[in-house]
N, C-alpha and C positions, 0 to 999 in steps of 0.2 A: 331207243333214243330217250334220254332223260328229258323230262319236262321241266323247264326252268320257271321260276316264279315270275309271273308277269310284271314287267316293269311299271305298267300303269298302276297295279295294285300296290307295289312298293312305293311308288311316288305318292299314292294316296295316304299311306301310313306315316310318311315322314312328318307332316305337320303335327300329327298327334304326338309323335315322339318328341319333337321339338317343344311342343307345348308342355309335356310332362317335365322336361328338363328345365324349362323356364319357370314353372310353378314350384319346383322343389326349393325349399328353404331350410337351411341348416337350423336344427333345433325345433322345427315345427312338429306338428302331430304326425306327419308322414315320414319324419326322419327315422331311419332304421334303428339308430341307437336310442332314440326316445321311445320307440315302440318296444325295444328290448327292455328298457328300464321299466316300462309299464308292466311287462310280463314278470320281471323280477320283483317288482313291488307287490303284485298280486300273490306271488309265491313267498312273500315275507322275507325276501333276500334284499333287504334295504341297503346293506353295505355294498354289495355288488352293483346294485342299481346306481348308487351314488358314484361309484368308480366310473361307470359308463358315462354318466352325465358330466362328470368332471373332465374326462378325456374329450368329450365332444366340445365342451366350452373352451378348453385350452386355457389360455390366460385371460379370456374375456370375462367381463363382469356378468355374473348370472342374472342380475337385475336388468340387463340390456338384451338378454336373449328373448326369443319368442315366448308367448304366454304359456303354451303347453310345457315348454322346458321348465319354466319357473314353477308351475304346479307340481310337476314330477319331482323336481329337486326339493321343494318345500315339504311335500308329503313324505319323501324318503328321509329327509333330515329329522322330521318329527317321529317317523316310525323307528328310527334308530336311536331316538332319545336326545337328539341335538335340538332342543327346544328353541333356543335363542336365534339360531340361524334360520329355523323354519319361520319363526314369527316375523323376522325382518323381511323375508320374501313375501309372506302373506300380506303384510302392510303395504308393500310395494304394489302387489296385485290389486289390493283394494283402492289404492290411490290412483292407479292407472285405469280404473273403471272396469275391474273384473266382475264376473257374475256375482251378484249380491248374495244369492242363496248359497253358492259354493263357498264364498268368503265366510258366511255365517257358520256353515258347517265346520270350516277349518278353525274358526275361533272357539267353537264348542269343543273341538278336539284338544285345542290348547288348554282350555279350562279343565277338561278331564285329566290331562297330563299334570297340570298344577295340583289338582285335588289329590291324585294318587301319590304325588311326591310330597304331599303335606303342606303345600303353599296355599292354604285355605283362604287367607285374606286376599291374595292376588286373584285367585279364581273367582271369589265372590265379587270383587270390584269389576272384573271384566264382564261377568254375567249381567250385572246390573247395567253396565254401560251399553251392551249390545242389544238390550231388550227391545228397544223401539224399532230396530231395523230388522227384526226377525220375521221370516215368513210364517204364516199361521201353522203350517205343517211342522215347523220346528219348535213350536211352543211346548209340546209335551216333553221333548228332550231337554229343553231349557229348564222347565219346572223340576224335572227329576234330578238334574245335576245340581241346581241351586239348592234344592231341599236337602240333598245329601251333604252339601258343603255346610249349610247352616246347622244341620244336626250334628255334624262333626265338631262344630264349635259350641254345641250345647244350646243353640237358639231354636228350641223346638216350636215355640209359638210362631216365629217368623216362617219357619219351614212349613208348618201347617197352613198358614195364610197364603203362602205362595202356591201350594197345591190346590187350595180351595178357591182362589181368586178368579181363575179363568173359567170356572164352571164347565170343565171338559172331562169329567170323570170317565166317560165312555171311551175316550181316546187314550187314557193313561194305562200303562202296563200294570199287571198284578204286583210287580215289585214296587212300583210307585205307590200303589194303594196300600201295600204293607207299610212302607215308610210313613205314609200319612197316618195310619192307625197308631204307629209307635209315637209319632210326633204329638198327636192329639192326647194320648195317654200321659205323656210326660209333661204336657202343657196344662194338665188338669181338666181337659175336656173329656172326661171319662166316658160318658155315654156315647159320644160320637166315635171315639177311638175303639170302644168295644164293638160297635156295630160294623165299623170298617174292617177290623181284624176278623170278625166272625164271617163276613162275606168272603174274605180271602181264604179263610180256613174251610169253607164249604164249597169252594169253586170246583168245577169239573176239570181236572188236570188233563193237559194234552201231551205232556212229555215229562221226563224225569225232573227237570227243573221246576215245573209246576208242582209236582208231588212234594219236592223238598220245601218249596215255599209254603205250600199248604200246611205241612207239618210244623214249620217254624211259626206260622201265624197261630196255629192251635196251641203250640207250646207257650208262646208269649202270652196269649190270652188266658190260658189255663193257670199259669203261674201268677198272673195279675190277680185273678180271682182268689188264689190261695193267699196271697199277701194281704188281701182285703177281707180275709176270714169268711170266704164264701166257698167252702169245700163242695157243697152240693152243686153249685153252678160250674165249678172247675172240672168235676168228674166227666160229664159228657163231652166237654171240649177236649180234654186230654185223651179221651178214649178214641178220638178221631185220628190220632197220630199212628203211623204205621208201626208194626211190631219190629221190623228190621229197617232201620233208616238212620240218618245222621243225628236225629233228635229223639230217637226212641228211648235211650237210656234215661235222659233227663225227664222225659214224659212219664216213664214208669215210676221214677222216684216221686214225682209230683202226684201221680195217681194214687200211690200208697198213702201219702200224707193227706190227700183230699178225703180219703175215707175216715181219717181220724180227726181232721180239722173241723171246726165249727161249720155246720152246713149252711148257715146264712139263709138268705132269701133272694129270689130273683129280683133284680132291679130294672131289668130291661128284657122284655119277652123275646126279642130277636137275638138274644145272646146264646141261646141253647138250640141244638138241632131239633128238639121236639116241637119248637114253635115255628118252624119254617114250613113253607108250602111243600106238599109232597113231591112236586116235580123238581124242586131245587135241593131236596135233602140229600146229604151224602150218607149213604147207607153203610152201616158197620159190616165188615166182612172179616174173614180170618186173617186179612193182612193188616188189620188195625188193632190197637190195644183194647178196643171195646170187647173183643172176644174173651179177654182174660177175666172180666168180671161177670161173665155169663155163668149160670149154674152148670155144674157137670163139665167143667173145662177139661177136655181130653180124658174124661171119666177117671180122673185120679184126684184123690184128696190132697189138698195143699200141704197138710202136715206130713204125708208120706213123701211128697216131692221135696219137702224141706229137710227131711231126715229127723223130724221131731214127732213125738207122740201127741195125740190130741188131748185136750184138757178142758176143764170147766173153770171159769173164773170164780174166784171166791165170792165176789159180789153177787154172782148169779144174774147179772144184767145181760139178757140175751142180745140186746141191741149192741152193747159194747163188744161182745164176743163175735157177733156177725161182722161188725166193722173191722175187728182185728183180722178175721179170716180174709176179708176182701183186701185189706192192706197187705197181708202176707202173700196173697196171690201175685201182686205186682212186684213186691220186693224179692220173693223167692225166684221169680223169673229173672230179676235184675242181677242177683248175685251169681247167677250161672254164667254171666258174661265176663268180658275182660276186666280183671281186677285193677287194671291201671287207670280205668276211667274214674274220675272223681265221683260221678253219680253212683257207680257200683261201690266204691269205698264208703260212701255215705250210707248206702243201703245196708252194708255189713254192720254199721252201728245202729241204724234205725230199727232193725229187727230185734236185737237184744234189749234195746232201750224200751221198745213198746212192750215186749214180753215182761220186762221187769215192772213196768208201770201197771200192767194188768194182772200181776200175781204169779206169772210163770217164772219164778226166780231161778230154778235149776237150769232150765233150758236157756234162760238169758245168760247165765254163767257160761254155759257151753258155747253159745254163739259169740260172746265177748272173747273167749279164748281163740276161736276160729278167726275172729276179726283181727286180733293181734298178730296171728300167724300170717294172714293175708297182707296186712299192712307192712309187716317186716319184709316180706318178699318184695312188695312194691317199692319199698325204700331202697333195697339192694339193686333192683332194676333201674331205679332212678339214678343211683350213683354210677352204674355202668353207662347209662345214657349220657351223663354229664362228662364222663371221661372220653366218650366217643366224640362229643361235641368239641371238646378242647383239642382233640386231634384233627378236627376238621373233616372227618370221614363222611358225614352226612351231606355237607354242602358239596363236597367233591363228587359224591355219587349222584346228586341231583343234576349238577351241570354237565357231568360226563355223558348223560343220555342225549343232550342236545348241544354238544360242545361246538359243533360247526354251524349252528343255527345263527342266522343274521336277522332274526325277527326284532331284536332290540326291545323297544317299548311294547310291541305287540306280542312278545313272547309270553306264553302262559305255562304254568306248571301243570302238566298233564297227569302225572302220576307221582307217587312217593316211593322212595327207596325202602327196601326191607332192612331197616336199621333199628337198633334198640330205642333210639331217641325219637323216631318218626312219630310214634303214636302220641307222645307227650306234646309234640309241637304242632298238632293239627290246627289248633286255633291260631297260633302264631303264624303258621304258613299261609293262612287265609287273609292275613292283614296286609294292607298296602305297604306299610313301612318295611316289612320283611320282604315282600315281593319285589319292591323297587330296588332295595339293596341287593337282592339276589340277581335281578336283571343286570345291574351295574357290574357285579362281579363276573357274571357269565360273559358279558360283552368284553370285559377286559381280558378274560381268558381267550376268547375268540380272536381278539386283536393280537394277543401275544403269539398264538399259534400261527396267525397270518405272517407276522414278522419273522417267526422262526423259519417258516417256509422260504421267505425271501432271503434270509441269511444263508440258508443252504444253497439256494440258487446262485447267490453272489460268490460263495465259496467255490462252487463249481466253475464259475467264469474265471475267477482268479487262478485256480489250478490250471485251467486251460491255457492261460497266458504264460504261466511260469513253466509248465511242463512242455518244453520244446526240445527237439532233437537236433536242430540246426545250430551250427557253430556261429558265433557272433561275426558279423560282416566286417571286412576291412574298409575303414573310412576312405582311404585313397582310392581304392577300387570302386567304391560306390560313387565318388565324385567323378571319376573318369567315365564311368558307365552313364552317369546322368548327363555329362557334357556330350558324350557321343550320341546318346539317344535324343538329345534336346533338339527341337525344331525351331530354327531361328524365325523371328516374326516376318522377316523380309527375304526368306530363302527363295532363290530363283529370280530375284529382282536385281538387275545390273544397274548400278548407279556409280557415277564418277564424281568425285569431289575435287575440284581444281580451283585454286585461289589465283585470280588474275591480278598480278601485282602492277600491271600497267594501267589499271583504272585509277583515275584520280579520285581523291576524297570529294564527296559532294560539296559544292560551293567553291571549289578551287580547281580550275581547269588549266592553269598554266604549268604547274609543276607536277611531276610525278611523285607519288608517295613511296615510302620504303615498304618492303614486303612485310605484311602483317603476320604476327606469330599466332597460330591457332591456340585457343584456350581449351584445355582438356579438363573435364571435371575430375575431382579427386574421388576415386572409388575405393571403398573399404568394405570388408565383410560385416554384416549386421551382427549385433550381439546376440548370443543364444537366448532363447526365451527363459525368463525366470521360473516359469512353472509350466510344465507340459501337461496338457489336459486330454490325454488319450483315453481309450477304452479302459485300460488297466487302472489309470489314475481315477477315473470316474467310478470304477467299481470299488476302489478303496474308500472313496468319499461316501458312497452309498452305504458301505458296510459300517462306517463310523456313525452315520446317521441312524441306521437300523439299531446299532448297539445302544445309542443314546435313548431311542424310543423304547427299546425293550427294558432299559433300566427304569424309565419313568413309569411304564406299565407295571413293572414289578412292584414299585413302591405303592402305586395306587391300588393294585390288586391285593397287596398285603393289608393295606388299611381297610379295604372293603371286606376282606375275609375276617378281619378282627372285629369289625362292626357286626357282622352276622353271628360270630361266636358270642359276642357280648349280649346280643339280644336273645339268642337261644339259651345261654347260660342263665340270664336273668329270669326267663320264663320257667326254666326247669327248677331254679332255686325257689321260686314262689310255689311251685307244685310240691317240691320236697318239704317245704315248711308246712304246707297243708296236710301232707301225709303225717308229718311228725305231730301236728296238732291232733289228728285223729288217733294216733297212737297214744298220746298222753291221755286223751279222753277215754279210750278203751281200757287202758291200764288202771286209770283212776276208778273207773266203774268196776273193774274186776276187784281191785283192792277193797272197794266199798262193799261189794257183795260178799267177799271172803270174810270181811270183818263182821258183817251182819250174820253170816252163817256161823262164825265162831261164837257169837253172842247168843245164838239160838233164836234170832229174830225171824229167820226164814223157815217157813214150814215146807212140807213136801208138796209138790205140785199135784 
């Protein structure tokens, strides 16, 4: 015998079920569609999340929906790049007494959006306005963002003051400290800027980002010392940069010039690694450039590695010859790398220039000839890259990898395509102005694909209505069938209508009235509808709307693609002019050396 669920237990559960039904509110945090939108938001699928939320709201005003619905809608609007709609909802939440800390975080995100889109004045104004209402834990983020905005506007002094005013250096990120060092240097507060950058350049990295930041700080500080004629101070700083890293080529170039530049004197003891405490010193290893200036590097003579014979300077100055050897160590390592890097191209000119200045004229001549060959090849590759840019292949390759991504503003360029022009555009690809234009173009492509999918679906619906095997119906037969199957409203009710002509008209009782004639209403068929709005007609209307939207997206996408091409072409054109300047310099130096050789002014090395 089956055991039935006790009725008493079932009755006990009923109040809880009723309570759950009563507490459910459409658009609240417990609404299934709101929870789905939260999941889609976390998965960077902002467009799908917005679709769910719009379906839930129907025709209702989003500002009148529950608070959780408004947060989810605003966050996804901003995530997809629709800033104005997000800001309107955030303002409504703030006015209705929303959580002040969450509202402040949302305003910081809006300012970050404005900054990345190039609206620096708007971002700066908003950041100053919200300062007084910020929670203490949000101050470091506010400082970092405002400093970056001010530095983008060239207001380095104000940026440094913002970062120093709160006296919270221990809570600032290493990236913020790097920005502080750069701002101080540009504002003329040299000693402070050098100290801050040196601390960032000697920090113990915890991940790849920290390593890159440390390299960049050392590169910035080292080139600052070079520009102030302090080669001796620049050498240990540049030596801390990794051999293989995003800043290693530029550091190698500077390391060579530091050997030949005026050595200068130390103006601040904390600026070099030798003056630091032993526990905080960043030791040189085989992963940094410091190994290149050690004696016996890889047990090979630098002249053998460079393919040149050793020589003695005519001046007989041992210090100059030693400096040349150390400079050649860095530059010979550098010219073995990708010749498309501007630092490598400059090294190809630096070696023969230095050899010529120090009396090795024949070898300088040989290296100038090699430099011309390398630069000619680089120019040909640059022309190929420009042709590829004009065809739009690189941009298409980039967006094709994440074509269906709905990340919008949150989308990040994760890797680069293997295209001829990719290497030349690395610095441009890292800039906000290119990244934001690329995001817009990718979003337009995603929306176009979405509309194309709906157009295919609507075509299928239209074909389903048109492709019928039934013969058209006979109108007369359809009417007879409808009358036959119609159910009268008073079917089964027997009623008799009889007019008693013997009744007198009210108010007159003496005489009988004549028989009254019944008044029958005039019946006529209604006019046919001017416009039938059935499923087929609605499908046609939607197809027309989709076609109009596709046309608008096509125009916007074309304009955005042209903007990307113009930026890339301008960047490549600048690099090509630099290569041509190097070529002119190398050829002029060659002509000068040949002329001096013809005149017998050059002796044998």
